[in-house]
ZAZABA-243570 format. One record per residue (C-alpha): x, y, z; residue number from 1; chain. Coordinates in nm, 2 decimals, always signed. Layout:
<recs>
<rec><xx>X</xx><yy>Y</yy><zz>Z</zz><pos>NUM</pos><unit>A</unit></rec>
...
</recs>
This chain:
<recs>
<rec><xx>+0.00</xx><yy>-0.01</yy><zz>-0.03</zz><pos>1</pos><unit>A</unit></rec>
<rec><xx>+0.20</xx><yy>+0.30</yy><zz>-0.16</zz><pos>2</pos><unit>A</unit></rec>
<rec><xx>+0.11</xx><yy>+0.60</yy><zz>+0.20</zz><pos>3</pos><unit>A</unit></rec>
<rec><xx>+0.20</xx><yy>+0.94</yy><zz>-0.01</zz><pos>4</pos><unit>A</unit></rec>
<rec><xx>+0.19</xx><yy>+1.14</yy><zz>+0.28</zz><pos>5</pos><unit>A</unit></rec>
<rec><xx>+0.48</xx><yy>+0.96</yy><zz>+0.48</zz><pos>6</pos><unit>A</unit></rec>
<rec><xx>+0.72</xx><yy>+1.01</yy><zz>+0.10</zz><pos>7</pos><unit>A</unit></rec>
<rec><xx>+0.65</xx><yy>+1.43</yy><zz>+0.09</zz><pos>8</pos><unit>A</unit></rec>
<rec><xx>+0.68</xx><yy>+1.48</yy><zz>+0.44</zz><pos>9</pos><unit>A</unit></rec>
<rec><xx>+1.02</xx><yy>+1.25</yy><zz>+0.48</zz><pos>10</pos><unit>A</unit></rec>
<rec><xx>+1.11</xx><yy>+1.43</yy><zz>+0.18</zz><pos>11</pos><unit>A</unit></rec>
<rec><xx>+1.02</xx><yy>+1.77</yy><zz>+0.28</zz><pos>12</pos><unit>A</unit></rec>
<rec><xx>+1.24</xx><yy>+1.69</yy><zz>+0.58</zz><pos>13</pos><unit>A</unit></rec>
<rec><xx>+1.55</xx><yy>+1.57</yy><zz>+0.41</zz><pos>14</pos><unit>A</unit></rec>
<rec><xx>+1.53</xx><yy>+1.88</yy><zz>+0.13</zz><pos>15</pos><unit>A</unit></rec>
<rec><xx>+1.47</xx><yy>+2.13</yy><zz>+0.46</zz><pos>16</pos><unit>A</unit></rec>
<rec><xx>+1.76</xx><yy>+2.04</yy><zz>+0.57</zz><pos>17</pos><unit>A</unit></rec>
<rec><xx>+2.01</xx><yy>+2.00</yy><zz>+0.25</zz><pos>18</pos><unit>A</unit></rec>
<rec><xx>+1.87</xx><yy>+2.34</yy><zz>+0.20</zz><pos>19</pos><unit>A</unit></rec>
<rec><xx>+2.02</xx><yy>+2.47</yy><zz>+0.57</zz><pos>20</pos><unit>A</unit></rec>
<rec><xx>+2.31</xx><yy>+2.25</yy><zz>+0.51</zz><pos>21</pos><unit>A</unit></rec>
<rec><xx>+2.36</xx><yy>+2.39</yy><zz>+0.17</zz><pos>22</pos><unit>A</unit></rec>
<rec><xx>+2.35</xx><yy>+2.12</yy><zz>+0.01</zz><pos>23</pos><unit>A</unit></rec>
<rec><xx>+2.31</xx><yy>+2.14</yy><zz>-0.37</zz><pos>24</pos><unit>A</unit></rec>
<rec><xx>+2.17</xx><yy>+1.84</yy><zz>-0.58</zz><pos>25</pos><unit>A</unit></rec>
<rec><xx>+2.09</xx><yy>+1.66</yy><zz>-0.28</zz><pos>26</pos><unit>A</unit></rec>
<rec><xx>+1.82</xx><yy>+1.94</yy><zz>-0.27</zz><pos>27</pos><unit>A</unit></rec>
<rec><xx>+1.70</xx><yy>+1.92</yy><zz>-0.61</zz><pos>28</pos><unit>A</unit></rec>
<rec><xx>+1.64</xx><yy>+1.55</yy><zz>-0.58</zz><pos>29</pos><unit>A</unit></rec>
<rec><xx>+1.44</xx><yy>+1.55</yy><zz>-0.19</zz><pos>30</pos><unit>A</unit></rec>
<rec><xx>+1.20</xx><yy>+1.88</yy><zz>-0.41</zz><pos>31</pos><unit>A</unit></rec>
<rec><xx>+1.22</xx><yy>+1.54</yy><zz>-0.71</zz><pos>32</pos><unit>A</unit></rec>
<rec><xx>+1.10</xx><yy>+1.32</yy><zz>-0.56</zz><pos>33</pos><unit>A</unit></rec>
<rec><xx>+0.90</xx><yy>+1.51</yy><zz>-0.33</zz><pos>34</pos><unit>A</unit></rec>
<rec><xx>+0.67</xx><yy>+1.62</yy><zz>-0.64</zz><pos>35</pos><unit>A</unit></rec>
<rec><xx>+0.60</xx><yy>+1.28</yy><zz>-0.80</zz><pos>36</pos><unit>A</unit></rec>
<rec><xx>+0.39</xx><yy>+1.16</yy><zz>-0.50</zz><pos>37</pos><unit>A</unit></rec>
<rec><xx>+0.18</xx><yy>+1.51</yy><zz>-0.45</zz><pos>38</pos><unit>A</unit></rec>
<rec><xx>+0.30</xx><yy>+1.78</yy><zz>-0.69</zz><pos>39</pos><unit>A</unit></rec>
<rec><xx>+0.09</xx><yy>+2.12</yy><zz>-0.54</zz><pos>40</pos><unit>A</unit></rec>
<rec><xx>+0.25</xx><yy>+1.94</yy><zz>-0.15</zz><pos>41</pos><unit>A</unit></rec>
<rec><xx>+0.57</xx><yy>+2.04</yy><zz>-0.36</zz><pos>42</pos><unit>A</unit></rec>
<rec><xx>+0.51</xx><yy>+2.40</yy><zz>-0.55</zz><pos>43</pos><unit>A</unit></rec>
<rec><xx>+0.45</xx><yy>+2.44</yy><zz>-0.14</zz><pos>44</pos><unit>A</unit></rec>
<rec><xx>+0.77</xx><yy>+2.36</yy><zz>-0.05</zz><pos>45</pos><unit>A</unit></rec>
<rec><xx>+0.91</xx><yy>+2.47</yy><zz>-0.27</zz><pos>46</pos><unit>A</unit></rec>
<rec><xx>+0.77</xx><yy>+2.86</yy><zz>-0.21</zz><pos>47</pos><unit>A</unit></rec>
<rec><xx>+0.86</xx><yy>+2.89</yy><zz>+0.16</zz><pos>48</pos><unit>A</unit></rec>
<rec><xx>+1.24</xx><yy>+2.77</yy><zz>+0.06</zz><pos>49</pos><unit>A</unit></rec>
<rec><xx>+1.24</xx><yy>+2.99</yy><zz>-0.22</zz><pos>50</pos><unit>A</unit></rec>
<rec><xx>+1.12</xx><yy>+3.33</yy><zz>-0.10</zz><pos>51</pos><unit>A</unit></rec>
<rec><xx>+1.42</xx><yy>+3.26</yy><zz>+0.25</zz><pos>52</pos><unit>A</unit></rec>
<rec><xx>+1.69</xx><yy>+3.24</yy><zz>-0.05</zz><pos>53</pos><unit>A</unit></rec>
<rec><xx>+1.58</xx><yy>+3.56</yy><zz>-0.15</zz><pos>54</pos><unit>A</unit></rec>
<rec><xx>+1.55</xx><yy>+3.74</yy><zz>+0.14</zz><pos>55</pos><unit>A</unit></rec>
<rec><xx>+1.93</xx><yy>+3.59</yy><zz>+0.27</zz><pos>56</pos><unit>A</unit></rec>
<rec><xx>+2.13</xx><yy>+3.68</yy><zz>+0.04</zz><pos>57</pos><unit>A</unit></rec>
<rec><xx>+2.40</xx><yy>+3.34</yy><zz>+0.12</zz><pos>58</pos><unit>A</unit></rec>
<rec><xx>+2.09</xx><yy>+3.18</yy><zz>+0.07</zz><pos>59</pos><unit>A</unit></rec>
<rec><xx>+2.02</xx><yy>+3.28</yy><zz>-0.32</zz><pos>60</pos><unit>A</unit></rec>
<rec><xx>+2.28</xx><yy>+2.97</yy><zz>-0.47</zz><pos>61</pos><unit>A</unit></rec>
<rec><xx>+2.00</xx><yy>+2.75</yy><zz>-0.43</zz><pos>62</pos><unit>A</unit></rec>
<rec><xx>+1.73</xx><yy>+2.88</yy><zz>-0.62</zz><pos>63</pos><unit>A</unit></rec>
<rec><xx>+1.77</xx><yy>+2.73</yy><zz>-0.92</zz><pos>64</pos><unit>A</unit></rec>
<rec><xx>+1.88</xx><yy>+2.39</yy><zz>-0.81</zz><pos>65</pos><unit>A</unit></rec>
<rec><xx>+1.48</xx><yy>+2.48</yy><zz>-0.65</zz><pos>66</pos><unit>A</unit></rec>
<rec><xx>+1.39</xx><yy>+2.47</yy><zz>-0.96</zz><pos>67</pos><unit>A</unit></rec>
<rec><xx>+1.54</xx><yy>+2.23</yy><zz>-1.15</zz><pos>68</pos><unit>A</unit></rec>
<rec><xx>+1.42</xx><yy>+1.94</yy><zz>-0.86</zz><pos>69</pos><unit>A</unit></rec>
<rec><xx>+1.01</xx><yy>+2.13</yy><zz>-0.91</zz><pos>70</pos><unit>A</unit></rec>
<rec><xx>+1.07</xx><yy>+2.12</yy><zz>-1.33</zz><pos>71</pos><unit>A</unit></rec>
<rec><xx>+1.23</xx><yy>+1.75</yy><zz>-1.29</zz><pos>72</pos><unit>A</unit></rec>
<rec><xx>+0.97</xx><yy>+1.65</yy><zz>-1.04</zz><pos>73</pos><unit>A</unit></rec>
<rec><xx>+0.63</xx><yy>+1.80</yy><zz>-1.23</zz><pos>74</pos><unit>A</unit></rec>
<rec><xx>+0.74</xx><yy>+1.74</yy><zz>-1.56</zz><pos>75</pos><unit>A</unit></rec>
<rec><xx>+0.62</xx><yy>+1.35</yy><zz>-1.53</zz><pos>76</pos><unit>A</unit></rec>
<rec><xx>+0.28</xx><yy>+1.49</yy><zz>-1.41</zz><pos>77</pos><unit>A</unit></rec>
<rec><xx>+0.31</xx><yy>+1.75</yy><zz>-1.76</zz><pos>78</pos><unit>A</unit></rec>
<rec><xx>+0.37</xx><yy>+1.42</yy><zz>-1.93</zz><pos>79</pos><unit>A</unit></rec>
<rec><xx>+0.14</xx><yy>+1.25</yy><zz>-1.76</zz><pos>80</pos><unit>A</unit></rec>
<rec><xx>-0.14</xx><yy>+1.51</yy><zz>-1.89</zz><pos>81</pos><unit>A</unit></rec>
<rec><xx>-0.05</xx><yy>+1.54</yy><zz>-2.22</zz><pos>82</pos><unit>A</unit></rec>
<rec><xx>-0.03</xx><yy>+1.15</yy><zz>-2.27</zz><pos>83</pos><unit>A</unit></rec>
<rec><xx>-0.36</xx><yy>+1.02</yy><zz>-2.08</zz><pos>84</pos><unit>A</unit></rec>
<rec><xx>-0.63</xx><yy>+1.17</yy><zz>-2.35</zz><pos>85</pos><unit>A</unit></rec>
<rec><xx>-0.47</xx><yy>+1.01</yy><zz>-2.60</zz><pos>86</pos><unit>A</unit></rec>
<rec><xx>-0.15</xx><yy>+1.07</yy><zz>-2.79</zz><pos>87</pos><unit>A</unit></rec>
<rec><xx>-0.02</xx><yy>+1.33</yy><zz>-2.77</zz><pos>88</pos><unit>A</unit></rec>
<rec><xx>-0.05</xx><yy>+1.65</yy><zz>-3.04</zz><pos>89</pos><unit>A</unit></rec>
<rec><xx>+0.29</xx><yy>+1.66</yy><zz>-3.29</zz><pos>90</pos><unit>A</unit></rec>
<rec><xx>+0.27</xx><yy>+2.05</yy><zz>-3.25</zz><pos>91</pos><unit>A</unit></rec>
<rec><xx>+0.32</xx><yy>+1.95</yy><zz>-2.91</zz><pos>92</pos><unit>A</unit></rec>
<rec><xx>+0.10</xx><yy>+1.94</yy><zz>-2.59</zz><pos>93</pos><unit>A</unit></rec>
<rec><xx>-0.17</xx><yy>+2.20</yy><zz>-2.52</zz><pos>94</pos><unit>A</unit></rec>
<rec><xx>-0.34</xx><yy>+2.06</yy><zz>-2.25</zz><pos>95</pos><unit>A</unit></rec>
<rec><xx>-0.67</xx><yy>+2.26</yy><zz>-2.15</zz><pos>96</pos><unit>A</unit></rec>
<rec><xx>-1.03</xx><yy>+2.21</yy><zz>-1.94</zz><pos>97</pos><unit>A</unit></rec>
<rec><xx>-1.28</xx><yy>+2.31</yy><zz>-2.16</zz><pos>98</pos><unit>A</unit></rec>
<rec><xx>-1.56</xx><yy>+2.43</yy><zz>-1.99</zz><pos>99</pos><unit>A</unit></rec>
<rec><xx>-1.78</xx><yy>+2.07</yy><zz>-1.84</zz><pos>100</pos><unit>A</unit></rec>
<rec><xx>-1.51</xx><yy>+1.82</yy><zz>-1.99</zz><pos>101</pos><unit>A</unit></rec>
<rec><xx>-1.17</xx><yy>+1.63</yy><zz>-1.84</zz><pos>102</pos><unit>A</unit></rec>
<rec><xx>-0.86</xx><yy>+1.73</yy><zz>-1.95</zz><pos>103</pos><unit>A</unit></rec>
<rec><xx>-0.78</xx><yy>+1.74</yy><zz>-2.35</zz><pos>104</pos><unit>A</unit></rec>
<rec><xx>-0.53</xx><yy>+1.74</yy><zz>-2.53</zz><pos>105</pos><unit>A</unit></rec>
<rec><xx>-0.47</xx><yy>+1.91</yy><zz>-2.88</zz><pos>106</pos><unit>A</unit></rec>
</recs>
């Protein structure tokens, strides 16, 4: 049985710990692990860390790693959203939800 709350919590603790210690690729890895389990939780994890990194000059070098980890983790969600309604269009994926319908890719 999958328990995403446990893995999200462990990944969040790891991300905050590596953020405070200055670990760069470890921080990106922890954020990338959290995002496939719960995308909104990953965004809420990155948001206060990014605000703190912007406020404190010494932490600004972690911003690209936060963004990279979030992008890597959310890529799976985007690909799944674009391909779940059928094959992705050759022009790229333009996922949208028309009124009264589910996700559709054109």
